[in-house]
Each structure stands twice: as structure tokens, then as C-alpha cells.
N, C-alpha and C positions, 0 to 999 in steps of 0.2 A: 304680659310682660314680654318684650321682645328679647330673644336670645342673643348671644354674641354673633352666632352665625347668621341670624336674620339681619342684624346690623351691618354685618360684612357684605351681605348680599345687596343691601340698599345703598351702602356707601357711595359707590361710583355714581349712581343715578341722583343721589342726593346732592352731590357736588355740582352736577349739571343743573339741578333744580335751583339751588342757591344762586348760581351764577345768572340764570335766567331771571330769578326774582330781583336781583340787583339791576339788571339791564331794564326790566320793566319799570322799576321804581325811577330810574334815571330818564327813561322815555317819557314817563308821565310828567316829570317836572319840566322836561324840555317843551312838551306839548303845551302845558299850562303857561309857561313863559311865552311861547309863540302865539298862543291864543291872546294873552294879555297885550302883547306887541301889536297884533292885528287890530285888536279893538282900540288901542290908543292911536294907531296909524289911521284907522278908518275915521276916528273921531275928528281928525284934522282935514279931512278930504271933503269934497263935494261930489255930487251925482256924477259929474264928468270923469272924476278919477275912478270911481267904482264901476260905472256902467260902461264907459267908453275907454277905459284903460288910459285915461289921462289926455285923450284927444280933446284939444281946444282948452286944456287945463290952464289956469292962470298961474300955476306954480309947478314946474317941471320936477323940482326937487321933491316936492310933497308927493307927486305922482310916483316917483321912483321909490320913495320910502314905503309907499302903500304896496307897490308891486313886490318889493323885497319881503315885506311883512306877510304878504299873502302867500308867497312861495315858501317862506320858512314855516308857515302854519301847515302848509300842504305836506312838506317834507317831514315835519314832526309828527303829523298825523299818520303818515305811512310807517314811520319808524315805531310809533306806538302800536299800531295794528300787528306789525311783524314781532314786536316784543311780547304782546299778549298771546299770539299764536305760539311763540316758542315756549312761553312759561306754561301755557295750557298743555302742550305736548308733554313736557317733562312731568307736570303735576298729574296728568292722567296716567303716565307710566308708573309713577310712585304709587298712585292710587291702586292700580292693578296689582302691584306687588304687596301692598300693605293690606289690601282687603282680606285675603285669606289668612294673613298672620293675625289680624285683629279678630276676625271671626272665630279663630281658633282660641285666642287667649283673652279676649275682652268680652265678658258677658253682656255689658252695656251696648257694645257695638253690635254684637250678634243679635241682640233684640231689635235693634234698629234695622239691621239688614233683613231679618225675618219678617218685620212688619211690611217692608216693601214687597217681599215675596208673596205674603198672603194677601196683600191688596192686589198684586198682579194676578193671582189665581182667581180672586173674587171678580175682578174686571173681566177676565177671559171667560169665566162661566156665564156671567150676565150678558156679555156680548154674544156669546154662542146661542143662548136662548133667545135672545132679542132677534138675532138673525133667522133662527128657525121659525119664529112667529111671523116675521115679516114676509119670509119667503112662502110660507103656507098661505097666508092671507092673500098675497099677491096671486097665487095660482087659483085660489078656490072662491074668492069673493066676486070675481068677475062673471061668474056663471052659477046657475042652481041646477045641479044634476046629481045623480047618485055618487059620483066620484068626488065632487066637491064637498058634499056632505060627509063622505068618508074621510076626506082630508081633514076637515075641521074636527071630527070626532077623534081622529088619531092625534091631532094637535092637542086637544084638551087632555087626552090620556098622557101625552108626553110632558105636558106642563105639570100634571099632578104627580108624575114620576120624579121630575127634575127638581121641582120647587123646594121640597124639604131639605134636600142636600145642599141646594143653593143658599137657602136661608142659614144653614150651619156655617157654610163657607163664608158668608158675608159677616155672620156674627163673629167669627174668628178673626176677620180682619178688622172689625170694629173694636174688639177687644185689644187687639195688638197696637192700635193707635189711640185707644182711650176715647172712642166716640160711640154714639148710639147707632144701632144698625138702621138703615132705611127700611121702610116696609116694602116688602116683596111677597105677592101671593096673598095679601090680606084683602078682606072685603070681597067685592064681585069680581076681583081680578082672576080668580081661579075658575071663574065660569066665562069670563069675557077676555079672550086673547088681547084685544086692543087695550083693555084696562091693564093687564099685566105688562104689556109692552111699554106703557106710559110709566109705570112704577119702575121697570128695568132701566128706562132712559134716565129717570131721576136718580136711580141707584148708581148707574155708571158715572154720572157727573160727580156725585158725592164721593164715591170710592176713589175716583180719578183725583179728586182734591186731596183725600187722605193719602194717596200714593205719592203725589208730588211733594206733599209737606214731609212725609217720611223720608223721601229720597233726599230732600234738601238737608235734613237732620243727619242722614247718614254720610253725605258728602262733607258736610261741615265737620263731622267727627273725623273724617279721613284728613281733612286739610289741617284740623287742629293737631292730628298726630304727626303731620309733617314737621310742625314747629317744635314738637318735643324730641325729635330725633337727634 
């Protein structure tokens, strides 16, 4: 529940957001009307009007209407892009102000934000171990000497050291988003670095999807909070 002080802090930014929202709605209507006008104008032209700009056209008035409709559509498209950018700027500003307030006061929002955070942590841990495996394999597999064998031995030791904690990190992310954790470090993967790397790559894709979905839900909650202010 936002306090009176919170609402006072948000008020001037909310005024700007509402104004940008109205401008965006008007720009969308103008763009739709211009697109409809261009479609109707193009329907009454032939290829000379559209490709040659009316050169050798049988109807100069028709060509002029097409040119005007095309220019109006271009202008409306530019105005729409500017309105979208302006709205996004104010929406992001309100997001930045609302986020810590909702995190403090709204358990549901806090859970959404924390889900994004634990997915980020799991992604980072998977990517770090994948990089270690790839780097070591690149250095050691091109030759067969004592140093290469030592590098592979140390890699297996590092995998055994990191994987249990990594599994727990992945499980926490899975629990936060209501998914099943992907297998990491199961089967021959703990003996074969290449197998573990394949599992990590699959996990990175899966956790990345969780993270994107969780972030969409978090942002949707923020934008819904805009409307309730």
C-alpha cells in the first residue's frame, strides 16, 4: 500500500506519464487513419503512380492523392514513433520509482522480482561453468602431454566442486517460477566435460526462458500499478 508521501513523490511524474499516454493514443489513431487512407489511395492507382511517382500517369489528380496519402502516412508513422518513445521514457521513470516501493510493500510483486533475481543468479552460474569448461577444453584437447592431462584433471575436480551448489541454485530458480529444474551433472556428465557442457547449454536456454517470462510478469505488474495510482 503506497503511503501519501509515496504518492506525492510520484505525482509530477504521473502527470507526465498520463499526458504521454494520451499523446500516444492520439498518434495511434492518426497512424491508423493514415494507413487506411494510403490503402484506399493505393487501390485506385496503377503501377506508374506507385513506382514512377505518377510519371506517364493517366490521371494526375489520382497521383497527387496517392503522394499526399503516402506523405501523410510517413508523417503519422514518425509522430507515432516519437509518441512511443516519449511514453516509454516516462513509463520507465515511473517503473524505477515504483519498483522499490512495491518491493517493500507488495509480497506478490516482491516474489516476482525475486524470481527474476534467482534466475539471473542461476544463469550467471551456468554461464561461468560453461566458460570454464570450454576454455580448458580448448587449451588441453589440442595436445597430449602432462600439462594437458593435469588441466583436464583439475577441470574434473572443479566440476565436482561446483555442480552440487549449481544444482541448488538452479532448483531455487525453478521453485521460484514453478518449473522443474533441468538436469545438470547427471549421468556421465560428471565424468565427461563435454557432456556437462551440453547439459549447461540446455539449462541456460531453459532458465533464460524462465527469466524472460518472470520479467514480463514483473513489468506487467508495474504497468498495472501505473493504472491504479
